[in-house]
C-alpha positions as CSV (number, residue, x, y, z in Angstrom):
1,M,93.6,55.7,147.4
2,N,90.5,54.9,145.3
3,S,89.5,56.9,142.2
4,A,86.8,58.9,144.0
5,S,89.3,60.0,146.7
6,A,91.8,60.9,144.0
7,F,89.2,63.0,142.2
8,L,88.2,64.8,145.3
9,Q,91.9,65.5,146.2
10,Q,92.5,66.9,142.7
11,T,89.3,69.0,142.9
12,S,90.4,70.4,146.2
13,Q,93.8,71.3,144.8
14,L,92.2,73.2,142.0
15,D,89.8,75.0,144.4
16,C,92.5,76.1,146.8
17,C,95.4,76.9,144.5
18,G,94.1,79.0,141.7
19,G,91.2,77.0,140.3
20,L,91.2,76.9,136.5
21,N,94.6,78.6,136.5
22,N,96.0,75.1,137.2
23,V,94.5,73.6,134.1
24,D,96.9,72.7,131.4
25,Y,95.0,73.9,128.3
26,N,97.5,72.2,126.0
27,K,96.0,68.9,127.1
28,I,92.3,69.8,126.3
29,D,90.8,67.8,123.5
30,T,89.5,70.4,121.0
31,S,88.4,67.8,118.4
32,V,84.8,68.2,119.3
33,M,84.8,71.9,118.8
34,A,86.8,71.4,115.5
35,D,84.1,69.0,114.4
36,V,81.4,71.6,115.0
37,F,83.2,74.3,113.0
38,H,83.8,71.8,110.3
39,Y,80.1,72.1,109.4
40,I,79.9,75.9,109.6
41,D,81.9,78.4,107.6
42,L,81.2,81.7,109.3
43,T,83.1,83.6,106.5
44,D,80.9,82.2,103.7
45,A,79.3,85.1,101.7
46,H,75.8,83.5,101.6
47,F,75.9,82.8,105.4
48,C,76.9,86.4,106.1
49,A,74.2,87.7,103.8
50,A,71.6,85.6,105.5
51,V,72.7,86.9,108.9
52,L,72.5,90.5,107.8
53,V,69.1,90.1,106.3
54,I,67.7,88.3,109.3
55,I,68.9,91.2,111.5
56,F,67.9,94.0,109.1
57,N,64.4,93.0,108.3
58,P,62.7,93.5,111.6
59,I,64.7,96.6,112.3
60,F,63.6,98.0,108.9
61,W,59.9,97.4,109.3
62,N,59.7,98.5,112.9
63,V,61.6,101.8,112.2
64,V,59.4,102.5,109.1
65,A,56.2,101.6,110.9
66,R,57.0,103.9,113.9
67,W,58.1,106.7,111.6
68,E,54.8,106.4,109.7
69,H,52.8,106.4,113.0
70,K,54.6,109.6,114.1
71,T,54.7,111.5,110.8
72,R,52.2,109.9,108.5
73,G,54.9,110.3,105.9
74,L,53.9,107.3,103.7
75,T,50.2,108.0,104.0
76,N,50.9,111.6,102.8
77,F,53.1,110.3,100.0
78,F,50.7,107.7,98.7
79,G,47.5,109.7,99.5
80,S,45.9,106.8,101.3
81,A,46.7,104.9,104.5
82,H,45.6,101.6,102.9
83,T,47.8,102.2,99.8
84,A,50.8,103.1,102.0
85,C,50.3,100.0,104.2
86,Y,50.0,97.7,101.2
87,S,53.1,99.2,99.7
88,L,55.1,98.6,102.9
89,G,53.7,95.1,103.0
90,F,54.8,94.4,99.4
91,L,58.3,95.6,100.3
92,I,58.3,93.4,103.5
93,I,57.3,90.4,101.4
94,L,60.2,91.0,99.0
95,L,62.6,91.3,101.9
96,N,61.3,87.9,103.2
97,V,61.7,86.3,99.8
98,Y,65.3,87.5,99.7
99,L,65.8,86.2,103.3
100,S,64.4,82.7,102.2
101,H,66.8,82.7,99.2
102,S,69.8,83.7,101.4
103,F,68.8,81.2,104.0
104,T,68.6,78.4,101.4
105,E,71.8,79.3,99.7
106,A,73.7,79.4,102.9
107,M,72.6,75.9,103.7
108,R,73.2,74.6,100.2
109,K,76.8,75.8,100.2
110,Q,77.8,74.1,103.5
111,P,78.0,70.5,104.7
112,K,75.1,68.4,106.0
113,L,74.9,66.8,109.4
114,E,74.4,63.0,109.2
115,L,72.3,63.0,112.4
116,L,69.7,65.2,110.6
117,E,69.4,62.8,107.6
118,S,67.5,60.1,109.5
119,A,63.8,59.3,108.9
120,E,62.9,60.5,112.4
121,A,64.5,63.9,111.8
122,F,62.7,64.1,108.4
123,Y,59.3,63.5,109.9
124,S,60.0,65.9,112.7
125,G,61.0,68.5,110.2
126,L,57.8,67.8,108.2
127,A,55.7,68.3,111.4
128,L,57.5,71.5,112.2
129,L,56.9,72.7,108.6
130,G,53.2,71.9,108.8
131,I,52.6,73.5,112.2
132,G,54.6,76.5,111.1
133,Y,52.6,77.1,108.0
134,L,49.4,76.5,109.9
135,F,50.2,79.3,112.3
136,V,51.4,81.6,109.6
137,F,48.4,81.3,107.3
138,S,45.8,81.1,110.1
139,S,47.3,84.3,111.6
140,F,47.1,86.1,108.3
141,Y,43.5,85.0,107.8
142,A,42.6,86.2,111.3
143,L,44.3,89.5,111.0
144,G,43.9,90.3,107.3
145,F,46.6,92.0,105.3
146,T,46.6,95.4,107.1
147,G,46.3,93.7,110.5
148,T,49.4,91.7,109.7
149,I,51.5,94.5,108.1
150,F,51.4,97.2,110.8
151,G,48.0,98.5,109.8
152,D,47.5,100.0,113.3
153,H,50.6,102.1,112.8
154,F,48.9,103.6,109.7
155,G,45.8,104.3,111.7
156,I,43.9,101.3,110.4
157,L,42.8,99.8,113.6
158,K,40.9,96.6,114.4
159,K,37.5,97.1,116.1
160,E,38.5,94.5,118.8
161,K,41.4,92.3,119.7
162,V,41.7,89.1,117.8
163,T,41.4,86.2,120.2
164,G,40.5,83.3,118.0
165,F,42.8,80.6,116.6
166,P,45.8,80.7,116.6
167,F,45.9,83.6,119.0
168,N,44.1,81.5,121.6
169,I,47.1,79.1,121.4
170,M,50.0,81.5,121.6
171,D,51.0,85.1,121.3
172,N,52.6,86.2,118.1
173,P,51.9,83.0,116.1
174,M,53.0,84.6,112.9
175,Y,56.6,85.1,114.2
176,W,56.8,81.7,115.8
177,G,55.2,80.0,112.9
178,S,57.8,81.5,110.6
179,T,60.5,80.3,112.9
180,A,59.1,76.8,112.9
181,V,59.0,76.9,109.0
182,Y,62.7,77.8,108.8
183,L,63.6,75.0,111.2
184,G,61.5,72.5,109.3
185,I,63.1,73.5,106.0
186,T,66.5,73.2,107.7
187,V,65.8,69.5,108.6
188,I,63.9,68.4,105.5
189,R,65.8,70.0,102.6
190,N,69.3,70.4,103.8
191,A,69.9,68.5,107.2
192,S,72.0,71.6,107.9
193,P,73.7,72.7,111.1
194,V,74.1,76.1,109.4
195,G,70.3,76.3,109.1
196,M,69.9,75.5,112.7
197,V,72.2,78.4,113.6
198,L,70.4,80.8,111.3
199,T,67.0,79.6,112.7
200,A,68.2,80.3,116.2
201,L,69.2,83.8,115.0
202,V,65.7,84.3,113.5
203,A,64.1,83.3,116.8
204,V,66.3,85.8,118.8
205,T,65.6,88.7,116.4
206,Y,61.9,88.0,116.3
207,K,61.9,87.8,120.1
208,I,63.5,91.2,120.3
209,A,61.2,92.6,117.6
210,I,58.2,91.4,119.7
211,G,59.6,93.2,122.7
212,F,59.4,96.5,120.7
213,E,56.2,95.9,118.7
214,G,54.0,94.5,121.5
215,P,54.0,97.4,124.0
216,F,53.9,100.0,121.2
217,T,50.9,98.4,119.6
218,E,49.2,98.1,122.9
219,E,49.8,101.8,123.5
220,I,48.2,102.6,120.1
221,Y,45.0,100.8,121.1
222,R,45.1,102.3,124.6
223,Q,45.1,105.7,123.1
224,K,42.2,104.7,120.8
225,T,40.2,103.5,123.8
226,K,41.0,106.7,125.7
227,S,39.9,109.0,122.8
228,V,36.6,107.1,122.4
229,K,35.8,107.4,126.2
230,N,36.5,111.2,126.0
231,K,34.0,111.7,123.2
């Protein structure tokens, strides 16, 4: 019997007699998985702090912005929608500074991956960093401070939708630019598998945040258009 026939016979036995229940898990080579976890300490305090901040930040600014839209609580407190928006923006900036610190500390405390220490990886990371910052700063320039920091939730609405660069390239370039920056920093500064895991978490949380923010913001402008037509 040749090797192909033997393989087919073994596969058939697995299929007809319990499938994976026939597998002897004691013979599985777990060295690859062990190697992966060798680079990542999930119990490290800096890693846990980074995870918590990554998840907390978009929840916080979305909850506060929606509360403001519903109650005008911050506007009433500060006496001005612009002052309230700038105050929230300042707090969001501080949260992101702490996120960057936690992110960097989590990578610094854990092992590097040799694969990411090559010249090719370095230049790829440099490109990601450049593209990320380009999207972040150009988005901020196009939207302005209040347009970036939930100004529409404070009643500070744009006269028309921003369609120029980088919004003619992709939706939500601020979020995806920030994600590219984190990935670039991961490769250039630390060659860190932990950084890659945290960057993936950043991407997931931003994707979820976009799912909440996008439709709500569209509804704000839909209501604005409706009120203008009814005048």
